[in-house]
SENU-818123 format. One line per 4 residues: number of its first residue (from 1); their letters; for each residue y, x, z of C-alpha. Coordinates in Angstrom, 3 decimals, always signed. Example, Ala and Ser with C-alpha at 12.3 -4.5 7.8 and 13.67 -1.06 7.14 Angstrom:
% SENU-818123
1> AS> -4.500/+12.300/+7.800; -1.060/+13.670/+7.140;
% end
This chain:
% SENU-818123
1> MISF> +122.436/+281.424/-1.103; +120.591/+283.541/+1.446; +117.956/+281.715/+3.478; +118.461/+283.160/+6.939;
5> ETLV> +115.683/+280.965/+8.315; +113.131/+283.235/+6.626; +114.360/+286.177/+8.728; +113.122/+284.644/+11.993;
9> SRNI> +109.914/+282.974/+13.091; +109.277/+279.264/+12.653; +109.168/+278.813/+16.433; +112.721/+280.109/+16.707;
13> VRAL> +113.857/+277.819/+13.882; +112.297/+274.785/+15.568; +113.803/+275.732/+18.939; +117.274/+276.166/+17.420;
17> SSEL> +116.950/+272.884/+15.527; +116.092/+271.121/+18.782; +119.070/+272.746/+20.521; +121.439/+271.641/+17.756;
21> DLAG> +120.162/+268.072/+18.025; +120.588/+268.086/+21.802; +124.113/+269.465/+21.392; +125.002/+266.775/+18.840;
25> LKIN> +126.027/+269.359/+16.229; +125.745/+268.433/+12.563; +125.216/+271.948/+11.191; +121.753/+273.088/+10.126;
29> VNRL> +119.806/+276.049/+11.468; +120.428/+278.192/+8.381; +124.207/+277.900/+8.789; +123.974/+278.713/+12.494;
33> LSFA> +121.851/+281.790/+11.776; +124.321/+282.898/+9.106; +127.152/+282.847/+11.657; +125.021/+284.690/+14.209;
37> IIGF> +123.572/+287.385/+11.927; +126.605/+288.102/+9.745; +128.925/+288.077/+12.761; +126.555/+290.431/+14.595;
41> FIIL> +126.746/+293.109/+11.886; +130.483/+292.694/+11.328; +131.207/+293.221/+15.020; +128.734/+296.107/+15.188;
45> IFTS> +130.331/+297.944/+12.242; +133.986/+297.420/+13.181; +133.466/+298.139/+16.887; +131.509/+301.320/+16.162;
49> YFTV> +134.161/+302.432/+13.657; +137.006/+301.763/+16.108; +135.221/+303.551/+18.952; +134.271/+306.635/+16.948;
53> IILK> +137.189/+307.041/+14.522; +140.135/+305.657/+16.497; +139.120/+306.421/+20.096; +137.342/+309.699/+19.121;
57> EPAA> +134.249/+308.883/+21.176; +130.755/+310.229/+20.338; +128.734/+308.314/+17.750; +126.088/+307.367/+20.343;
61> IGMV> +128.715/+305.700/+22.545; +130.159/+303.888/+19.541; +126.751/+302.543/+18.614; +126.031/+301.396/+22.169;
65> VGLA> +129.415/+299.677/+22.477; +128.989/+298.053/+19.072; +125.501/+296.768/+19.885; +126.660/+295.475/+23.262;
69> LAAL> +129.604/+293.507/+21.824; +127.568/+292.213/+18.893; +124.820/+291.020/+21.233; +127.483/+289.451/+23.442;
73> YDVA> +128.762/+287.552/+20.393; +125.340/+286.004/+19.751; +124.908/+285.227/+23.448; +128.305/+283.507/+23.403;
77> IYTV> +127.226/+281.298/+20.471; +124.052/+280.261/+22.280; +125.972/+279.693/+25.513; +128.447/+277.393/+23.753;
81> IEFL> +125.546/+275.372/+22.344; +124.019/+275.104/+25.827; +127.401/+274.022/+27.176; +127.583/+271.219/+24.602;
85> VDKR> +124.025/+270.176/+25.483; +124.932/+269.973/+29.151; +128.210/+268.171/+28.373; +126.351/+265.426/+26.497;
89> KTFV> +123.756/+265.187/+29.266; +126.454/+264.906/+31.947; +128.291/+262.158/+30.068; +125.102/+260.155/+29.493;
93> ETII> +124.033/+260.435/+33.120; +127.484/+259.172/+34.102; +127.250/+256.013/+31.998; +123.517/+255.274/+32.412;
97> PDYL> +124.025/+253.053/+35.511; +126.630/+250.916/+33.717; +124.542/+250.725/+30.556; +121.376/+249.658/+32.394;
101> QLTA> +123.208/+247.013/+34.407; +124.817/+245.616/+31.239; +121.364/+245.490/+29.658; +120.028/+243.694/+32.745;
105> AHVR> +122.839/+241.134/+32.498; +121.947/+240.379/+28.866; +118.244/+240.059/+29.729; +119.048/+237.630/+32.559;
109> SGIP> +120.989/+235.484/+30.106; +117.818/+235.026/+28.038; +118.328/+237.703/+25.352; +115.167/+239.682/+24.401;
113> LDRA> +115.011/+243.280/+25.607; +115.229/+244.859/+22.143; +118.450/+242.968/+21.379; +119.840/+243.450/+24.896;
117> IVMA> +119.466/+247.231/+24.537; +121.673/+247.171/+21.442; +124.203/+244.642/+22.735; +124.819/+246.725/+25.882;
121> ARPE> +126.027/+249.682/+23.788; +129.803/+249.517/+24.208; +132.362/+251.618/+22.263; +133.356/+253.422/+25.477;
125> FKFF> +129.851/+254.901/+25.595; +130.820/+256.996/+22.544; +127.953/+258.925/+20.929; +125.391/+257.240/+23.175;
129> SDDV> +126.195/+253.939/+21.479; +125.516/+255.526/+18.093; +122.116/+256.716/+19.310; +121.334/+253.233/+20.647;
133> KRVA> +122.145/+251.799/+17.217; +119.593/+254.192/+15.743; +117.088/+252.705/+18.200; +117.869/+249.280/+16.751;
137> EQLY> +117.305/+250.581/+13.228; +113.933/+252.000/+14.275; +112.934/+248.705/+15.884; +113.928/+246.689/+12.813;
141> SGET> +111.959/+249.097/+10.598; +108.764/+248.388/+12.560; +108.802/+251.111/+15.227; +107.391/+250.153/+18.618;
145> IDNA> +109.809/+249.829/+21.512; +107.914/+252.587/+23.363; +108.535/+255.181/+20.671; +112.096/+253.995/+20.050;
149> LMNL> +113.074/+254.335/+23.706; +111.377/+257.725/+24.087; +113.110/+258.949/+20.912; +116.398/+257.923/+22.516;
153> AERY> +115.530/+259.842/+25.701; +114.539/+262.947/+23.710; +118.016/+263.186/+22.223; +119.365/+264.325/+25.603;
157> RSPQ> +118.214/+266.893/+28.127; +118.476/+264.347/+30.902; +115.610/+263.816/+33.356; +117.353/+260.677/+34.630;
161> LKHS> +117.427/+259.084/+31.182; +113.802/+260.002/+30.464; +112.655/+258.657/+33.821; +114.582/+255.431/+33.265;
165> MRLI> +113.052/+254.939/+29.812; +109.539/+255.519/+31.187; +110.098/+252.894/+33.877; +111.314/+250.402/+31.289;
169> IESV> +108.288/+251.066/+29.067; +105.887/+250.639/+31.991; +107.604/+247.401/+32.946; +107.215/+246.113/+29.391;
173> HYGG> +103.521/+247.026/+29.404; +102.554/+245.729/+32.822; +104.991/+242.842/+33.152; +107.519/+242.161/+35.891;
177> GISD> +111.164/+241.323/+36.249; +112.713/+243.637/+33.673; +116.253/+242.563/+34.544; +115.732/+243.283/+38.243;
181> LLNQ> +114.194/+246.653/+37.382; +117.107/+247.647/+35.157; +119.621/+246.586/+37.774; +117.813/+248.513/+40.523;
185> IGKD> +117.526/+251.656/+38.409; +121.271/+251.520/+37.783; +121.993/+251.159/+41.502; +119.656/+254.027/+42.417;
189> LRAQ> +121.218/+256.355/+39.839; +124.730/+255.528/+41.052; +123.672/+256.202/+44.669; +122.191/+259.529/+43.601;
193> QLIQ> +125.441/+260.517/+41.888; +127.420/+259.672/+45.043; +125.102/+261.871/+47.111; +125.622/+264.748/+44.680;
197> KEIS> +129.402/+264.393/+45.008; +129.145/+264.420/+48.802; +127.065/+267.584/+48.724; +129.589/+269.251/+46.406;
201> SQLF> +132.463/+268.349/+48.726; +130.607/+269.781/+51.738; +130.153/+273.077/+49.875; +133.848/+273.290/+49.007;
205> MYTI> +134.579/+275.988/+51.626; +131.888/+278.215/+50.134; +133.469/+277.894/+46.712; +136.883/+278.884/+48.085;
209> FIVF> +135.416/+282.019/+49.663; +133.576/+282.983/+46.472; +136.678/+282.483/+44.319; +138.827/+284.537/+46.707;
213> AAVI> +136.299/+287.393/+46.836; +135.640/+287.540/+43.087; +138.978/+286.566/+41.531; +141.491/+287.977/+44.026;
217> AAPA> +139.986/+290.504/+46.448; +137.796/+292.458/+44.021; +140.516/+292.997/+41.350; +143.020/+293.984/+44.051;
221> LYGL> +140.627/+296.587/+45.467; +139.856/+297.937/+41.997; +143.595/+298.228/+41.317; +144.153/+300.028/+44.620;
225> TSQM> +141.264/+302.405/+43.980; +142.486/+303.277/+40.491; +145.865/+304.321/+41.899; +144.217/+306.319/+44.686;
229> IKIT> +142.260/+308.240/+42.062; +145.481/+308.849/+40.159; +147.234/+310.089/+43.289; +144.316/+312.291/+44.295;
233> TTVW> +144.127/+313.788/+40.809; +147.849/+314.572/+40.889; +147.599/+316.160/+44.345; +144.714/+318.383/+43.259;
237> ANIQ> +146.595/+319.406/+40.120; +149.597/+320.439/+42.264; +147.329/+322.414/+44.618; +145.729/+324.272/+41.707;
241> TSNG> +149.145/+325.011/+40.210; +150.539/+326.374/+43.463; +147.451/+328.534/+44.077; +147.148/+330.111/+40.667;
245> GLAL> +144.415/+327.797/+39.378; +142.348/+327.798/+42.598; +141.512/+324.502/+44.234; +142.296/+325.667/+47.786;
249> PSQG> +143.624/+328.894/+49.335; +140.868/+331.486/+49.470; +141.737/+332.819/+52.966; +139.522/+331.857/+55.865;
253> TSFL> +136.185/+330.147/+55.980; +135.364/+326.496/+56.355; +132.300/+324.324/+56.252; +134.300/+321.730/+54.320;
257> KPNP> +134.607/+322.353/+50.611; +136.644/+319.486/+49.086; +136.385/+319.061/+45.345; +138.758/+317.348/+42.920;
261> PQIT> +137.833/+313.875/+41.621; +134.963/+313.969/+39.134; +136.193/+310.873/+37.279; +139.411/+310.400/+35.386;
265> VGEY> +141.805/+307.504/+35.828; +141.053/+306.240/+32.320; +137.296/+306.265/+32.885; +137.672/+304.379/+36.145;
269> QYFA> +139.939/+301.770/+34.560; +137.339/+301.092/+31.866; +134.727/+300.697/+34.588; +137.021/+298.476/+36.679;
273> IASI> +137.895/+296.175/+33.779; +134.227/+295.792/+32.818; +133.271/+295.109/+36.447; +136.061/+292.551/+36.882;
277> IIIS> +134.991/+290.685/+33.747; +131.367/+290.602/+34.916; +132.203/+289.603/+38.504; +134.681/+286.866/+37.607;
281> GFCS> +132.394/+285.561/+34.864; +129.428/+285.317/+37.207; +131.710/+283.736/+39.809; +132.348/+280.798/+37.480;
285> FILS> +128.615/+280.340/+36.906; +127.862/+280.539/+40.629; +130.501/+277.899/+41.365; +129.027/+275.676/+38.675;
289> AISS> +125.540/+276.072/+40.144; +126.817/+275.168/+43.625; +128.894/+272.179/+42.584; +126.757/+270.667/+39.821;
293> GTIV> +123.335/+272.309/+39.972; +123.659/+273.897/+36.526; +125.254/+277.201/+35.561; +126.255/+276.198/+32.035;
297> RGLK> +129.287/+274.185/+33.150; +130.803/+277.385/+34.516; +131.544/+278.411/+30.937; +134.780/+276.399/+30.945;
301> YAPL> +136.020/+278.247/+34.054; +134.998/+281.755/+32.967; +137.988/+282.526/+30.657; +140.483/+281.343/+33.297;
305> FIVI> +138.847/+283.383/+36.071; +138.668/+286.497/+33.868; +142.332/+286.265/+32.854; +143.528/+285.722/+36.439;
309> SLII> +141.386/+288.612/+37.714; +142.695/+291.031/+35.080; +146.293/+289.978/+35.775; +145.823/+290.639/+39.501;
313> FFIV> +144.215/+294.016/+38.727; +147.139/+295.175/+36.573; +149.756/+293.776/+38.975; +148.232/+295.591/+41.967;
317> STVI> +147.875/+298.793/+39.927; +151.502/+298.589/+38.839; +152.859/+297.824/+42.312; +150.842/+300.529/+44.059;
321> GGLF> +151.690/+302.985/+41.283; +155.394/+302.204/+41.718; +155.213/+302.826/+45.465; +153.777/+306.305/+44.886;
325> TAIT> +155.842/+307.269/+41.863; +157.283/+310.197/+43.771; +153.796/+311.627/+44.297; +152.292/+310.889/+40.889;
329> G> +155.384/+311.992/+39.044;
% end
């Protein structure tokens, strides 16, 4: 079996291993690298072959297209991992207030903190409960509560969880009402989440404008422009035919020298489709950044936005083309 880990630096291997742990994936780094590297070359070869042999494009263009799609494949893998990392973080930050208040209730009833931490892990907390059980195993094996709690916090990319664990550790060290602290942390986190929801609702009008501009207006304009190029090309072809191959009648003088379109309809459609995919994709990430403060969550909206944008583009192109069928022939 090929060891793909030897093809990259140790820093990259450690970073990928950390990302896989944060995402909760059970595959190892070598398997991930095998998917990324083998898939990269497969896409590069088949895309280059299709572009050069089937579409009859120059070899340089085929190589560029192949490299671009292959790189996009690896970026997509990394983006999915980041999405899973953020999904776990979001879920944990949602249940942290309930978990801390349950822990506080157990502590108030006289249960020691190390046992209360484990007893508060309910089945509805899903994978977080499994991680809390690992904390219990570490404690029973002789690990200090400081290291056990920080190990739990390191399993998620959540500043709220890490801050909460640090406060608990400081309370254990310096004394104080641990149950009151846990309860207050839970209340503060819940208040912070409510504020974030209020801010998102106040920015709702901005999101509507961005979606309209990127998903509806831009594809419609690209569709209209593509048909205008088609019409203009047809008109110029008719002029050249009626004037024996000349663009305009040669009689008279004029300061205006119109020229036929320098871009074909096919070339513009390729450009329009690529632009629509980029615009609608970035629109989903912008909406995610506005509503949640992180761009990764926009990944789940990107396919929907791209499909809707392309549908609008082709519908507008078809409708406008049908209206001018008499001109375009």
